[in-house]
C-alpha positions as a Markdown table, in Angstrom:
| # | Residue | x | y | z |
|---|---|---|---|---|
| 1 | Met | -5.7 | -2.5 | 23.0 |
| 2 | Pro | -7.6 | 0.2 | 21.0 |
| 3 | Val | -5.0 | 0.2 | 18.3 |
| 4 | Ser | -2.7 | -2.8 | 17.4 |
| 5 | Trp | 0.0 | -3.0 | 14.8 |
| 6 | Arg | 2.2 | -5.4 | 13.0 |
| 7 | Val | 4.8 | -5.4 | 10.2 |
| 8 | Ser | 4.5 | -7.9 | 7.4 |
| 9 | Gln | 5.8 | -8.2 | 3.8 |
| 10 | Glu | 7.2 | -4.6 | 3.9 |
| 11 | Val | 3.9 | -3.1 | 5.0 |
| 12 | Val | 2.9 | -1.8 | 8.4 |
| 13 | Phe | -0.6 | -2.7 | 9.4 |
| 14 | Leu | -2.6 | -0.7 | 12.0 |
| 15 | Glu | -6.0 | -1.8 | 13.3 |
| 16 | Gly | -8.3 | -0.1 | 15.7 |
| 17 | Asn | -11.9 | -0.1 | 16.8 |
| 18 | Gly | -12.6 | 3.5 | 16.3 |
| 19 | Gln | -12.6 | 4.3 | 20.0 |
| 20 | Ala | -9.0 | 5.1 | 20.3 |
| 21 | Thr | -7.9 | 8.6 | 21.4 |
| 22 | Leu | -5.4 | 10.5 | 19.4 |
| 23 | Asp | -2.7 | 9.7 | 22.0 |
| 24 | Glu | -3.5 | 6.0 | 21.7 |
| 25 | Trp | -3.5 | 6.1 | 18.0 |
| 26 | Met | -0.1 | 7.9 | 17.8 |
| 27 | Ser | 1.4 | 5.6 | 20.4 |
| 28 | Ala | 0.7 | 2.7 | 18.0 |
| 29 | Val | 2.1 | 4.7 | 15.0 |
| 30 | Asp | 5.2 | 5.6 | 17.0 |
| 31 | Gly | 5.6 | 2.0 | 18.2 |
| 32 | Ser | 5.3 | 0.5 | 14.7 |
| 33 | Leu | 7.8 | 3.0 | 13.2 |
| 34 | Ala | 10.3 | 2.4 | 16.0 |
| 35 | Ser | 10.1 | -1.4 | 15.6 |
| 36 | Gly | 13.1 | -3.3 | 14.4 |
| 37 | Asp | 11.0 | -4.8 | 11.7 |
| 38 | Tyr | 10.2 | -1.4 | 10.1 |
| 39 | Arg | 12.4 | 0.1 | 7.4 |
| 40 | Pro | 12.1 | 3.6 | 5.8 |
| 41 | Gly | 10.1 | 3.5 | 2.6 |
| 42 | Met | 7.6 | 0.9 | 3.8 |
| 43 | Gly | 3.9 | 1.6 | 3.2 |
| 44 | Val | 1.3 | 1.8 | 6.1 |
| 45 | Val | -2.2 | 0.4 | 5.9 |
| 46 | Gln | -4.7 | 1.6 | 8.5 |
| 47 | Asp | -7.7 | -0.8 | 9.0 |
| 48 | Trp | -10.9 | 1.0 | 9.9 |
| 49 | Arg | -13.3 | -1.9 | 9.1 |
| 50 | Arg | -14.2 | -2.2 | 12.8 |
| 51 | Thr | -14.8 | 1.5 | 13.2 |
| 52 | Lys | -18.5 | 2.2 | 13.7 |
| 53 | Ala | -18.2 | 5.9 | 13.5 |
| 54 | Ile | -15.5 | 7.7 | 11.4 |
| 55 | Pro | -14.1 | 10.8 | 13.3 |
| 56 | Gly | -15.2 | 14.2 | 12.3 |
| 57 | Ala | -13.4 | 16.4 | 9.8 |
| 58 | Lys | -11.6 | 18.4 | 12.5 |
| 59 | Val | -10.2 | 15.3 | 14.2 |
| 60 | Ile | -9.2 | 13.7 | 10.9 |
| 61 | Arg | -7.4 | 16.9 | 9.9 |
| 62 | Leu | -5.5 | 16.9 | 13.1 |
| 63 | Arg | -4.6 | 13.3 | 12.8 |
| 64 | Ile | -3.4 | 13.8 | 9.2 |
| 65 | Asp | -1.2 | 16.7 | 10.3 |
| 66 | Val | 0.4 | 14.6 | 13.1 |
| 67 | Leu | 0.6 | 11.6 | 10.8 |
| 68 | Val | 2.5 | 13.6 | 8.1 |
| 69 | Glu | 5.0 | 14.8 | 10.7 |
| 70 | Arg | 5.6 | 11.3 | 11.9 |
| 71 | Ala | 5.6 | 9.8 | 8.4 |
| 72 | Arg | 8.2 | 12.3 | 7.2 |
| 73 | Ala | 10.4 | 11.6 | 10.2 |
| 74 | Gly | 10.1 | 7.8 | 9.7 |
| 75 | Gly | 10.4 | 7.7 | 5.9 |
| 76 | Val | 6.8 | 6.7 | 5.2 |
| 77 | Lys | 5.8 | 7.6 | 1.7 |
| 78 | Arg | 2.3 | 6.0 | 1.4 |
| 79 | Trp | -0.5 | 5.6 | 3.9 |
| 80 | Ala | -3.7 | 3.7 | 2.9 |
| 81 | Ile | -7.0 | 3.6 | 4.9 |
| 82 | Val | -9.2 | 0.5 | 4.6 |
| 83 | Val | -12.9 | 0.9 | 5.2 |
| 84 | Ala | -15.5 | -1.9 | 4.8 |
| 85 | Gly | -13.1 | -4.4 | 3.3 |
| 86 | Glu | -11.5 | -2.2 | 0.6 |
| 87 | Ala | -8.6 | 0.3 | 0.5 |
| 88 | Arg | -10.6 | 3.5 | -0.1 |
| 89 | Trp | -8.2 | 6.3 | 0.4 |
| 90 | Glu | -4.5 | 6.8 | 0.4 |
| 91 | Leu | -2.1 | 9.6 | 1.6 |
| 92 | Val | 1.0 | 10.1 | -0.4 |
| 93 | Ile | 3.9 | 12.2 | 1.1 |
| 94 | Thr | 6.6 | 13.7 | -1.1 |
| 95 | Gly | 9.1 | 16.1 | 0.3 |
| 96 | Asp | 7.2 | 19.1 | 1.8 |
| 97 | Thr | 3.9 | 18.2 | 0.2 |
| 98 | Tyr | 1.3 | 15.5 | 0.5 |
| 99 | Gly | -2.0 | 14.6 | -1.1 |
| 100 | Gly | -4.7 | 11.9 | -1.1 |
| 101 | Gly | -6.6 | 9.9 | -3.7 |
| 102 | Thr | -8.8 | 6.9 | -4.2 |
| 103 | Thr | -7.7 | 3.3 | -4.6 |
| 104 | Asp | -7.8 | 3.2 | -8.4 |
| 105 | Glu | -5.8 | 6.4 | -8.6 |
| 106 | Arg | -3.2 | 5.0 | -6.3 |
| 107 | Leu | -3.0 | 1.5 | -7.8 |
| 108 | Asn | -1.8 | 3.3 | -11.0 |
| 109 | Gly | 0.5 | 5.6 | -9.1 |
| 110 | Arg | 4.2 | 5.9 | -9.5 |
| 111 | Ser | 5.1 | 3.5 | -6.8 |
| 112 | Ser | 2.7 | 0.6 | -7.6 |
| 113 | Val | 5.7 | -1.3 | -8.7 |
| 114 | Glu | 9.3 | -0.5 | -8.0 |
| 115 | Phe | 12.7 | -1.8 | -9.2 |
| 116 | Arg | 15.3 | -2.7 | -6.5 |
| 117 | Val | 18.8 | -4.2 | -6.8 |
| 118 | Phe | 19.1 | -7.3 | -4.6 |
| 119 | Asn | 21.0 | -10.3 | -5.8 |
| 120 | Gly | 20.2 | -9.1 | -9.2 |
| 121 | Leu | 17.4 | -6.9 | -10.3 |
| 122 | Leu | 14.0 | -7.4 | -8.8 |
| 123 | Leu | 10.6 | -5.8 | -9.6 |
| 124 | Tyr | 8.4 | -5.4 | -6.5 |
| 125 | Phe | 4.6 | -5.2 | -6.7 |
| 126 | Thr | 3.8 | -5.4 | -3.0 |
| 127 | Gln | 1.2 | -2.6 | -3.2 |
| 128 | Leu | -0.8 | -4.4 | -5.9 |
| 129 | Val | -0.9 | -7.6 | -3.9 |
| 130 | Ser | -2.2 | -5.7 | -0.9 |
| 131 | Tyr | -5.0 | -4.2 | -3.0 |
| 132 | Arg | -5.8 | -7.5 | -4.8 |
| 133 | Cys | -9.4 | -7.6 | -3.6 |
| 134 | Ala | -10.0 | -4.7 | -6.0 |
| 135 | Ile | -8.1 | -6.5 | -8.9 |
| 136 | His | -9.5 | -9.2 | -11.2 |
| 137 | Glu | -6.4 | -9.5 | -13.4 |
| 138 | Leu | -2.9 | -8.2 | -13.3 |
| 139 | Arg | -0.5 | -8.3 | -16.2 |
| 140 | Ile | 3.1 | -7.1 | -16.3 |
| 141 | Gly | 5.3 | -6.6 | -19.3 |
| 142 | Ile | 9.1 | -6.2 | -19.0 |
| 143 | Asp | 10.3 | -3.8 | -21.6 |
| 144 | Asn | 7.1 | -4.7 | -23.4 |
| 145 | Pro | 4.3 | -2.0 | -23.8 |
| 146 | Ala | 1.8 | -4.8 | -24.2 |
| 147 | Pro | 1.8 | -6.5 | -20.9 |
| 148 | Ala | 1.4 | -10.3 | -21.5 |
| 149 | Arg | 2.6 | -12.0 | -18.2 |
| 150 | Leu | -0.4 | -12.8 | -16.0 |
| 151 | Ile | 0.5 | -12.5 | -12.4 |
| 152 | Ala | -1.4 | -15.0 | -10.2 |
| 153 | Leu | -2.4 | -13.1 | -7.1 |
| 154 | Pro | -3.5 | -14.8 | -3.8 |
| 155 | Pro | -7.3 | -15.1 | -3.3 |
| 156 | Cys | -9.0 | -12.2 | -1.6 |
| 157 | Asp | -9.5 | -12.8 | 2.1 |
| 158 | Pro | -12.5 | -10.7 | 3.3 |
| 159 | Arg | -11.3 | -11.1 | 6.9 |
| 160 | Asn | -7.9 | -9.5 | 6.0 |
| 161 | Pro | -8.3 | -8.0 | 2.6 |
| 162 | Val | -4.9 | -6.1 | 2.5 |
| 163 | Gly | -2.8 | -8.8 | 4.3 |
| 164 | Ile | -0.3 | -10.6 | 2.2 |
| 165 | Pro | -0.2 | -14.4 | 2.8 |
| 166 | Gly | 3.1 | -15.6 | 4.3 |
| 167 | Gly | 5.4 | -17.0 | 1.7 |
| 168 | Phe | 3.9 | -15.2 | -1.2 |
| 169 | Asp | 6.6 | -13.7 | -3.4 |
| 170 | Val | 5.9 | -10.1 | -4.2 |
| 171 | Thr | 8.8 | -9.8 | -6.6 |
| 172 | Leu | 9.7 | -10.8 | -10.1 |
| 173 | Lys | 13.4 | -11.4 | -11.0 |
| 174 | Val | 14.0 | -9.5 | -14.2 |
| 175 | Pro | 17.1 | -9.1 | -16.5 |
| 176 | Val | 19.7 | -6.7 | -15.1 |
| 177 | Asn | 19.4 | -4.6 | -18.3 |
| 178 | Thr | 15.6 | -4.0 | -17.9 |
| 179 | Arg | 14.7 | -0.4 | -18.4 |
| 180 | Ser | 10.9 | -0.4 | -17.8 |
| 181 | Ala | 7.9 | -2.4 | -16.6 |
| 182 | Phe | 4.5 | -2.0 | -18.1 |
| 183 | Val | 1.4 | -2.8 | -16.0 |
| 184 | Lys | -2.2 | -3.3 | -16.9 |
| 185 | Ile | -5.0 | -3.9 | -14.4 |
| 186 | Val | -8.5 | -5.3 | -14.8 |
| 187 | Tyr | -10.6 | -4.3 | -11.8 |
| 188 | Thr | -13.3 | -6.5 | -10.1 |
| 189 | Asp | -16.0 | -4.1 | -11.5 |
| 190 | Gly | -14.8 | -4.9 | -15.1 |
| 191 | Ser | -13.1 | -1.6 | -15.7 |
| 192 | Val | -9.6 | -1.6 | -17.2 |
| 193 | Ser | -6.7 | 0.6 | -16.4 |
| 194 | Glu | -4.5 | 2.3 | -19.0 |
| 195 | Val | -1.1 | 0.6 | -19.5 |
| 196 | Arg | 1.3 | 2.3 | -17.2 |
| 197 | Gln | 5.0 | 2.5 | -17.6 |
| 198 | Phe | 7.4 | 2.3 | -14.6 |
| 199 | Arg | 11.0 | 3.2 | -15.3 |
| 200 | Arg | 14.0 | 2.2 | -13.3 |
């Protein structure tokens, strides 16, 4: 199959060899979003590591336009593209607008971590786990602007750099009265992010 898909750990993964037609590509997109395992709000990661030739700008533009239409209808907010083993670019869709950015910009974006109420209050950091191959160290602070808690991320798997190992918990249980989480990232190249605050 030119494009395959699966849903794992609240992320939809699409993989193709670069030879897929637009119809084949969209068939995989539609199939994944119609799956019973998909829920609105999940992110999507498109794996282009096996792609030998990236489509031209006109084709990419067409695919983005169709993708945005499908994403809005399906409740997708974030769509990352993986090239040569790293997440290189991401599409973010908000209301009637959308825009893209590089991995480091998106790792520090508004939805890198999210609070959700489920048997108490949980802090999800799924996106950061998916991008762990770019992260050397991740620290999180709960209502503490000096993040001190070191999060042990799974090892980077070069064969599946954005896949999350089964059984790995992408949440932290936090006090129900928590107001903010603070995140600091040290990247594999030694650069350090600013401390970012994520409010409930």
